[in-house]
C-alpha positions as CSV (number, residue, x, y, z in Angstrom):
1,M,0.2,0.3,-0.2
2,V,1.4,3.0,-1.2
3,E,0.8,6.4,1.8
4,R,0.0,9.6,0.2
5,R,0.7,12.7,1.5
6,D,0.1,16.5,0.8
7,R,3.4,18.2,0.7
8,S,1.8,21.4,2.7
9,Q,1.7,18.9,5.7
10,I,5.7,18.0,5.0
11,G,7.3,21.1,4.2
12,N,7.3,23.8,1.3
13,A,7.3,21.7,-1.9
14,P,10.2,21.9,-4.3
15,S,9.6,22.9,-8.0
16,S,9.6,20.5,-10.4
17,T,13.0,21.1,-11.8
18,Q,14.5,20.6,-8.2
19,E,12.4,17.9,-7.9
20,K,13.5,16.4,-11.0
21,A,17.2,17.1,-10.3
22,A,16.5,15.6,-6.8
23,R,15.2,12.2,-8.9
24,H,18.4,12.2,-11.3
25,R,20.9,12.5,-8.3
26,H,18.8,9.2,-6.6
27,G,18.8,7.3,-9.8
28,L,22.8,8.0,-11.0
29,L,23.8,6.8,-6.7
30,A,21.6,3.9,-7.2
31,L,23.5,3.3,-10.6
32,E,27.4,4.0,-9.4
33,I,26.6,1.4,-6.7
34,L,25.6,-1.1,-9.0
35,I,28.7,-0.5,-11.8
36,I,31.0,-0.2,-8.3
37,L,29.7,-3.8,-6.8
38,L,30.1,-5.6,-10.3
39,L,33.7,-4.2,-10.9
40,G,34.7,-3.9,-7.9
41,G,33.1,-5.5,-5.2
42,A,31.5,-3.9,-1.8
43,S,35.2,-3.5,-0.4
44,S,35.5,-0.6,-3.5
45,L,32.5,1.2,-2.2
46,T,33.5,4.6,0.3
47,Q,31.9,4.9,3.5
48,R,29.0,6.9,2.5
49,Q,28.1,4.7,-0.5
50,R,28.5,1.8,1.6
51,N,25.6,3.6,4.0
52,V,23.2,3.9,1.1
53,Y,23.8,0.3,-0.2
54,G,23.6,-0.9,3.5
55,G,19.9,0.6,3.0
56,L,19.5,-1.0,-0.6
57,A,20.7,-4.2,0.3
58,S,19.0,-4.5,3.6
59,H,15.3,-4.1,2.7
60,I,14.8,-4.8,-1.1
61,P,17.2,-4.6,-3.7
62,V,15.5,-5.3,-6.9
63,R,13.1,-2.7,-5.8
64,A,15.4,-0.2,-5.9
65,L,17.4,-1.0,-8.9
66,F,14.1,-1.1,-10.6
67,V,13.3,2.5,-9.4
68,A,16.5,3.6,-10.2
69,T,16.0,2.6,-13.9
70,L,13.3,4.5,-13.9
71,L,14.3,7.7,-12.8
72,I,17.2,7.9,-15.1
73,T,14.9,6.5,-18.1
74,N,12.5,9.4,-17.0
75,L,9.4,7.4,-16.7
76,I,8.0,8.3,-13.5
77,P,4.9,10.8,-13.3
78,A,6.1,14.0,-11.5
79,D,2.9,13.7,-9.2
80,I,3.8,10.9,-7.7
81,P,5.7,11.7,-4.0
82,E,9.3,11.4,-4.1
83,R,9.2,9.0,-0.5
84,S,7.2,6.6,-1.9
85,L,9.8,6.0,-4.8
86,S,13.2,6.7,-2.8
87,P,14.2,3.0,-1.1
88,P,14.3,3.3,2.5
89,L,18.0,4.0,3.9
90,H,20.3,3.2,7.3
91,A,20.9,6.2,8.8
92,Q,24.3,7.5,8.5
93,A,27.3,5.8,10.9
94,E,28.9,7.7,13.3
95,G,31.4,9.8,12.2
96,S,30.5,9.9,8.5
97,R,30.6,12.9,6.5
98,P,28.2,13.4,3.6
99,D,29.9,15.5,0.4
100,D,28.9,19.0,0.3
101,D,27.6,18.6,-3.3
102,D,25.0,15.6,-2.3
103,S,21.9,16.8,-1.5
104,A,20.2,13.9,-2.0
105,S,21.1,12.1,0.6
106,D,19.4,14.7,3.1
107,E,15.9,13.8,1.3
108,M,16.7,9.9,0.7
109,R,15.3,8.9,4.5
110,A,13.3,6.1,5.9
111,D,9.9,5.2,5.5
112,P,8.1,6.0,8.2
113,P,5.0,3.4,9.5
114,I,2.1,3.6,7.2
115,G,-0.8,5.7,9.0
116,D,1.7,7.6,11.2
117,D,2.0,11.0,9.8
118,E,4.6,13.4,10.4
119,D,2.2,15.7,12.4
120,G,1.3,13.4,14.6
121,G,-2.9,13.5,13.3
122,N,-4.5,13.1,10.0
123,Q,-5.2,9.8,8.7
124,A,-3.2,8.3,5.4
125,E,-5.2,7.9,2.0
126,E,-5.5,4.5,0.7
127,V,-4.3,4.0,-3.3
128,P,-5.9,1.2,-4.3
129,P,-3.4,-1.6,-5.9
130,P,-2.6,-1.4,-9.6
131,P,-5.1,-3.4,-11.6
132,K,-3.6,-7.1,-12.1
133,R,-2.6,-7.6,-16.5
134,P,-5.1,-9.8,-18.3
135,R,-4.2,-13.2,-19.0
136,V,-4.3,-14.4,-21.9
137,T,-6.1,-17.1,-22.9
138,V,-7.7,-19.3,-26.1
139,E,-11.0,-20.5,-26.5
140,E,-11.5,-23.5,-28.8
141,V,-14.6,-22.3,-31.1
142,E,-16.4,-24.7,-33.4
143,D,-16.4,-23.2,-37.4
144,E,-19.8,-22.6,-38.2
145,I,-19.8,-24.1,-41.0
146,E,-23.8,-24.4,-43.1
147,Q,-24.2,-28.1,-43.7
148,W,-26.9,-29.7,-45.9
149,D,-28.5,-33.4,-44.6
150,Q,-30.0,-35.7,-47.4
151,E,-32.4,-38.4,-45.7
152,F,-32.3,-41.8,-46.7
153,L,-34.9,-42.8,-49.1
154,A,-37.7,-42.9,-47.0
155,E,-40.0,-46.0,-48.5
156,F,-36.9,-48.5,-46.9
157,Q,-37.8,-47.3,-43.9
158,A,-34.0,-47.6,-42.4
159,G,-34.1,-47.8,-38.6
160,A,-38.0,-48.2,-38.1
161,V,-39.2,-49.4,-34.3
162,L,-40.8,-52.8,-33.8
163,E,-42.1,-52.1,-30.3
164,E,-40.9,-50.8,-27.1
165,C,-38.5,-52.5,-24.8
166,K,-36.6,-52.3,-21.4
167,T,-32.8,-51.4,-21.5
168,Q,-30.9,-54.3,-19.6
169,F,-30.5,-52.3,-16.4
170,E,-34.0,-52.0,-16.2
171,K,-34.6,-55.7,-16.6
172,L,-31.8,-56.5,-14.0
173,R,-33.3,-53.7,-11.3
174,E,-36.8,-56.1,-11.9
175,E,-35.0,-59.6,-11.2
176,K,-33.7,-58.3,-8.3
177,E,-36.5,-56.8,-6.9
178,K,-38.3,-59.7,-7.8
179,E,-35.7,-62.2,-5.8
180,G,-36.2,-60.0,-3.0
181,L,-32.1,-59.0,-3.5
182,N,-30.7,-55.5,-2.4
183,P,-29.6,-53.5,-5.4
184,W,-25.5,-54.1,-4.2
185,Y,-26.1,-57.9,-4.6
186,S,-24.2,-60.0,-4.9
187,F,-22.6,-57.4,-1.4
188,D,-24.2,-57.4,1.7
189,R,-24.5,-53.6,1.4
190,K,-23.8,-50.7,-0.5
191,E,-20.0,-49.6,1.5
192,D,-19.1,-53.4,0.8
193,W,-19.7,-52.5,-3.2
194,E,-17.5,-49.4,-3.0
195,I,-14.8,-51.2,-1.7
196,G,-15.1,-53.9,-4.4
197,R,-15.3,-51.4,-6.7
198,W,-11.9,-49.7,-6.0
199,L,-10.0,-53.0,-5.2
200,M,-10.9,-54.4,-9.1
201,T,-10.4,-50.7,-10.7
202,S,-7.4,-49.3,-8.7
203,G,-4.9,-51.9,-10.5
204,V,-4.4,-53.3,-6.8
205,S,-2.9,-56.8,-7.2
206,Q,-4.3,-60.0,-5.5
207,S,-1.5,-60.1,-3.0
208,K,-1.9,-56.7,-2.0
209,I,-5.9,-57.0,-1.8
210,D,-5.2,-60.0,0.3
211,E,-3.2,-58.0,2.4
212,Y,-5.6,-55.0,2.5
213,L,-8.5,-57.2,3.9
214,K,-6.3,-58.5,7.0
215,L,-5.3,-55.2,8.2
216,D,-7.0,-54.5,11.6
217,A,-8.5,-51.4,10.7
218,V,-10.3,-53.2,8.0
219,R,-11.6,-56.0,10.1
220,T,-12.7,-54.3,12.7
221,G,-13.1,-50.3,11.6
222,L,-14.9,-51.5,8.0
223,K,-15.9,-54.6,8.6
224,P,-16.5,-55.8,5.1
225,S,-18.2,-59.0,4.4
226,F,-15.0,-60.9,3.0
227,H,-11.7,-61.0,4.7
228,N,-9.5,-62.0,2.3
229,K,-9.6,-62.2,-1.6
230,R,-10.8,-65.9,-2.4
231,A,-14.2,-64.5,-0.4
232,F,-13.9,-61.4,-2.1
233,L,-13.6,-62.6,-5.7
234,K,-16.4,-65.0,-4.8
235,H,-18.7,-61.7,-4.9
236,I,-17.0,-60.2,-7.9
237,D,-17.6,-63.7,-9.3
238,A,-21.7,-63.5,-8.5
239,L,-22.1,-59.9,-10.3
240,P,-23.9,-59.8,-13.6
241,H,-21.1,-60.2,-16.4
242,G,-21.7,-59.8,-19.9
243,P,-21.6,-62.8,-22.8
244,E,-20.2,-65.4,-21.9
245,W,-16.8,-67.6,-23.0
246,Y,-16.4,-70.7,-25.3
247,C,-13.4,-73.0,-26.1
248,Q,-12.7,-74.7,-29.2
249,I,-10.0,-77.2,-29.6
250,F,-7.7,-77.6,-33.2
251,E,-5.8,-80.5,-33.1
252,I,-2.9,-80.2,-35.7
253,T,-1.1,-83.7,-37.2
254,G,2.4,-82.6,-37.7
255,D,4.8,-84.2,-40.3
256,E,7.3,-85.6,-37.5
257,V,6.7,-89.0,-35.9
258,D,6.9,-90.2,-32.2
259,G,8.7,-93.2,-31.0
260,D,6.1,-95.4,-32.1
261,G,6.2,-94.4,-35.5
262,K,3.0,-92.1,-35.1
263,K,3.0,-89.0,-36.1
264,K,3.1,-86.1,-33.3
265,T,0.3,-83.7,-32.9
266,E,-0.3,-80.2,-30.9
267,S,-3.5,-79.0,-29.4
268,L,-4.3,-75.4,-29.7
269,E,-7.3,-73.8,-27.8
270,L,-9.3,-70.9,-29.2
271,W,-11.2,-69.1,-26.8
272,Y,-13.9,-66.8,-28.0
273,R,-17.0,-65.3,-27.3
274,N,-20.5,-65.1,-29.6
275,S,-20.4,-62.2,-31.2
276,I,-24.2,-61.4,-31.4
277,D,-24.3,-61.4,-28.0
278,C,-21.7,-59.2,-27.7
279,I,-23.4,-57.0,-30.1
280,R,-26.6,-57.0,-28.1
281,E,-24.5,-56.1,-25.2
282,F,-23.6,-53.0,-27.3
283,L,-26.9,-52.2,-28.4
284,S,-28.4,-52.2,-25.1
285,N,-26.4,-50.5,-23.2
286,P,-27.8,-46.9,-21.6
287,A,-24.6,-45.2,-21.5
288,F,-24.7,-45.3,-25.7
289,K,-28.3,-43.9,-25.3
290,E,-27.0,-40.9,-27.4
291,K,-24.3,-41.7,-29.0
292,M,-25.7,-44.1,-31.6
293,N,-27.1,-43.5,-35.2
294,F,-29.4,-46.4,-37.5
295,V,-30.2,-44.9,-40.5
296,P,-27.9,-43.7,-43.5
297,R,-27.2,-39.8,-43.9
298,R,-25.2,-38.1,-46.3
299,F,-23.9,-34.4,-46.1
300,F,-23.0,-31.6,-48.1
301,R,-21.4,-28.0,-47.4
302,N,-23.6,-26.6,-50.9
303,P,-27.4,-26.6,-51.1
304,D,-27.1,-28.1,-54.6
305,G,-25.5,-31.5,-53.0
306,T,-22.2,-31.1,-54.3
307,N,-19.2,-30.9,-51.8
308,R,-20.0,-34.1,-49.9
309,E,-18.7,-34.3,-46.9
310,W,-17.9,-37.8,-44.9
311,S,-17.4,-37.9,-41.0
312,E,-19.0,-40.8,-39.1
313,M,-19.6,-44.6,-40.5
314,W,-23.4,-44.5,-41.2
315,T,-22.4,-41.3,-43.6
316,A,-20.6,-43.6,-45.9
317,E,-21.4,-44.7,-49.4
318,W,-21.0,-48.2,-48.6
319,W,-24.0,-48.1,-46.1
320,W,-26.3,-46.0,-48.5
321,E,-26.2,-49.0,-50.9
322,I,-26.3,-51.8,-48.5
323,Q,-29.4,-50.3,-46.6
324,Q,-31.0,-50.4,-50.2
325,R,-30.6,-54.1,-50.3
326,L,-32.1,-55.0,-47.4
327,P,-35.3,-55.4,-47.1
328,A,-37.5,-53.0,-45.5
329,S,-37.8,-51.9,-42.4
330,S,-34.0,-53.2,-41.6
331,T,-31.4,-51.8,-39.7
332,I,-27.8,-52.1,-40.1
333,C,-25.6,-52.9,-37.6
334,P,-21.5,-52.8,-39.1
335,I,-19.6,-54.6,-37.6
336,I,-15.8,-53.5,-36.9
337,I,-12.9,-56.3,-35.8
338,A,-9.2,-55.2,-34.8
339,S,-6.4,-57.3,-34.3
340,D,-3.2,-56.8,-33.1
341,K,-0.2,-59.2,-33.3
342,T,2.5,-57.2,-32.1
343,Q,-0.4,-57.4,-28.8
344,L,0.4,-60.7,-27.5
345,T,-1.1,-62.2,-24.2
346,R,0.5,-64.8,-22.1
347,F,-0.9,-67.4,-20.4
348,S,0.1,-70.1,-17.9
349,G,2.6,-72.5,-19.9
350,D,4.1,-70.1,-21.8
351,Q,1.2,-70.4,-24.3
352,Q,0.7,-66.7,-26.8
353,A,-2.6,-65.6,-27.7
354,W,-3.6,-62.6,-30.4
355,P,-6.3,-61.2,-28.8
356,V,-9.4,-60.0,-31.2
357,Y,-11.4,-57.2,-30.6
358,L,-14.8,-56.3,-31.8
359,T,-17.2,-52.8,-31.6
360,I,-19.9,-51.7,-33.9
361,G,-20.3,-48.6,-36.6
362,N,-23.7,-47.7,-34.9
363,I,-21.6,-45.5,-31.7
364,D,-20.1,-42.4,-32.9
365,K,-16.4,-42.4,-33.4
366,E,-15.4,-40.2,-30.8
367,T,-16.9,-42.7,-28.4
368,R,-15.2,-46.0,-29.8
369,R,-11.8,-44.1,-29.8
370,S,-12.2,-43.5,-26.5
371,A,-10.4,-46.1,-24.5
372,S,-12.8,-44.9,-21.0
373,S,-16.2,-45.4,-23.1
374,Y,-15.7,-49.1,-23.1
375,A,-16.8,-49.2,-26.5
376,T,-14.9,-52.2,-28.0
377,I,-15.3,-55.7,-26.1
378,L,-12.6,-58.8,-26.0
379,L,-14.6,-61.4,-28.6
380,G,-11.6,-63.4,-28.4
381,Y,-7.6,-65.2,-28.2
382,I,-6.3,-66.4,-31.1
383,P,-3.3,-69.0,-29.9
384,V,0.0,-68.1,-31.4
385,S,2.1,-71.8,-32.2
386,K,5.3,-72.2,-34.1
387,F,4.1,-75.0,-35.7
388,A,7.6,-76.9,-34.8
389,I,5.9,-80.3,-35.8
390,V,5.2,-79.4,-39.2
391,D,7.7,-79.4,-42.0
392,E,9.2,-76.1,-42.2
393,K,8.5,-75.5,-46.3
394,E,4.7,-76.0,-45.0
395,R,4.3,-73.9,-41.6
396,S,3.5,-70.8,-43.4
397,S,0.4,-72.1,-44.9
398,I,-0.4,-73.7,-42.0
399,T,0.1,-70.4,-40.1
400,H,-2.3,-69.4,-42.2
401,Q,-5.0,-71.7,-42.9
402,F,-5.3,-72.1,-39.1
403,F,-5.3,-68.0,-38.8
404,H,-8.7,-68.8,-41.3
405,N,-10.3,-71.4,-39.5
406,S,-10.3,-69.5,-36.0
407,M,-11.8,-66.2,-37.6
408,R,-14.4,-68.6,-39.2
409,A,-15.5,-70.3,-35.7
410,I,-15.4,-66.5,-33.9
411,L,-17.4,-64.7,-36.8
412,E,-19.7,-68.1,-37.5
413,P,-22.7,-66.4,-36.0
414,L,-23.0,-63.5,-38.1
415,V,-23.6,-65.7,-40.9
416,E,-27.2,-66.5,-40.1
417,A,-27.9,-63.2,-38.8
418,G,-26.3,-61.8,-41.7
419,K,-29.0,-63.2,-43.6
420,K,-32.0,-62.9,-41.7
421,G,-31.3,-60.4,-39.0
422,E,-31.9,-60.0,-35.7
423,T,-34.2,-58.0,-33.4
424,M,-32.4,-56.6,-30.7
425,D,-32.9,-54.6,-27.9
426,C,-31.5,-50.8,-28.4
427,A,-30.6,-48.4,-25.2
428,D,-33.3,-46.3,-26.6
429,G,-35.9,-48.3,-25.7
430,F,-36.9,-49.8,-28.8
431,V,-36.6,-53.2,-30.1
432,R,-35.0,-53.0,-34.3
433,R,-34.4,-55.8,-36.7
434,M,-30.5,-55.2,-36.8
435,F,-28.4,-56.9,-40.0
436,P,-24.6,-57.6,-38.3
437,I,-22.2,-57.3,-41.4
438,L,-18.6,-56.9,-41.1
439,A,-17.6,-53.5,-42.7
440,A,-14.1,-53.6,-41.7
441,Y,-11.2,-55.6,-40.9
442,I,-8.1,-53.4,-38.9
443,E,-4.1,-54.6,-38.3
444,A,-4.8,-57.9,-40.4
445,P,-2.4,-59.0,-42.8
446,E,-3.0,-59.0,-46.1
447,L,-3.3,-62.3,-47.3
448,Y,-5.6,-63.3,-43.9
449,L,-7.5,-60.3,-44.9
450,D,-8.1,-61.6,-48.5
451,E,-9.2,-64.7,-47.0
452,I,-11.8,-63.3,-44.8
453,M,-13.4,-60.8,-47.3
454,D,-13.3,-63.8,-49.7
455,W,-15.5,-66.2,-46.9
456,V,-17.5,-63.1,-46.4
457,A,-18.8,-62.2,-49.9
458,V,-19.6,-66.0,-50.4
459,T,-21.2,-67.0,-46.8
460,H,-23.3,-63.9,-46.3
461,D,-25.9,-64.5,-49.2
462,T,-27.4,-61.0,-49.3
463,G,-26.2,-59.8,-52.6
464,I,-23.1,-57.7,-51.4
465,S,-20.3,-57.9,-54.3
466,R,-16.6,-58.1,-53.6
467,S,-16.6,-54.4,-54.8
468,A,-19.0,-53.4,-52.6
469,L,-16.3,-55.0,-49.7
470,D,-13.5,-53.4,-51.6
471,R,-15.1,-50.0,-51.0
472,L,-15.0,-50.7,-47.3
473,I,-10.9,-51.7,-47.4
474,P,-9.9,-50.2,-50.7
475,G,-7.3,-52.3,-51.7
476,Y,-7.8,-55.5,-50.1
477,C,-10.6,-57.2,-52.7
478,G,-9.0,-57.0,-55.4
479,G,-6.6,-59.7,-55.4
480,A,-2.5,-60.0,-55.5
481,G,-2.0,-57.1,-57.7
482,S,-4.4,-54.1,-56.1
């Protein structure tokens, strides 16, 4: 807080010329001290300079140097009192004699306490602090672009509603109420459910879960209904879960023979879920209620239907074309399969598997790309083998054929559903006749993918040509030369 005083209360106000000269002397003195300190250190200062320097150093040296710079450049307005600009100084040491020509030392004196006037009576006028410099911020504003929407042909009744339904969560709640179970079942109370949720989602290992549940503070304080990890995991297993897992065994007969002269065999386990059950899980999830679309659309930047705009999967041309090939009142459910051979999952016995994931194109792309949205489900594990029992020249073809057979088993439920359709409950509370059709396969080797596309084109007797499939993933359905 800067104290402002009337010069008439202090004494005769000096003229503007004297004021300016005094300020220059103050600034030059501070600059002189700074130069001496930089060149020779504090030992090079005279006694008078030491006194002045002591006042600067023991108070606010940065402020004093800044004020001196302003004084030299003559940037300080003349109406600001001199005493509020001068840095506080210590009293002059005994025996020291100031130079006769340095009248500035008489004017530079220590600041009295704020609020104490020299005449002992008047209240000081408070000056508000200067306003803070506004912070520069950048705000993202979406471009306001005009867009024209072309709706799909009305006679096909795409996305038609068959009847009303209840979501899977509503059905689950009714089942619990009918059986007399609490909302937190299989836990006894809400507090136990919250503890269980944290333990399962925090990434704590099972050994640490066991240590946590055996703490006296937990046993006697929280008193959960489970006292160790075994009892806790039983509660977790009793919770409602998603689609069931199935296992199919593949027997590979090799070229090598054993000691009995019989050809060696290798058993590989293919674990997978029913793809139709996974699709139902997505469509009936209330979390995606506002994130899904069931009707193909076209968007244009110009009202005359030029400058086409593509964004979501339902704006693609293939959805528009395939919808016209299906019966009336049908709804397309585009299936997106993804796999990554670099992400191998290790199981017991040094076994490895290649994960396969599934999502649907009815969900908008922003939600699908967000890991926290859980818009992708693990569909299966394709086992990985070196096929050491097979002749080295045949290993490559055996590997390709095994991948093809595994994908055939995983996607088998889509064949019949793609022909006749499946009635499915949707998150908006309506039932629709869905036609799940393989729309995209991501990050698969070219040879595998070409085989899959051949199989889809042949087995899905819906009139979908290879040229239409080629538009889904350009260049993969044209053979070896594409």
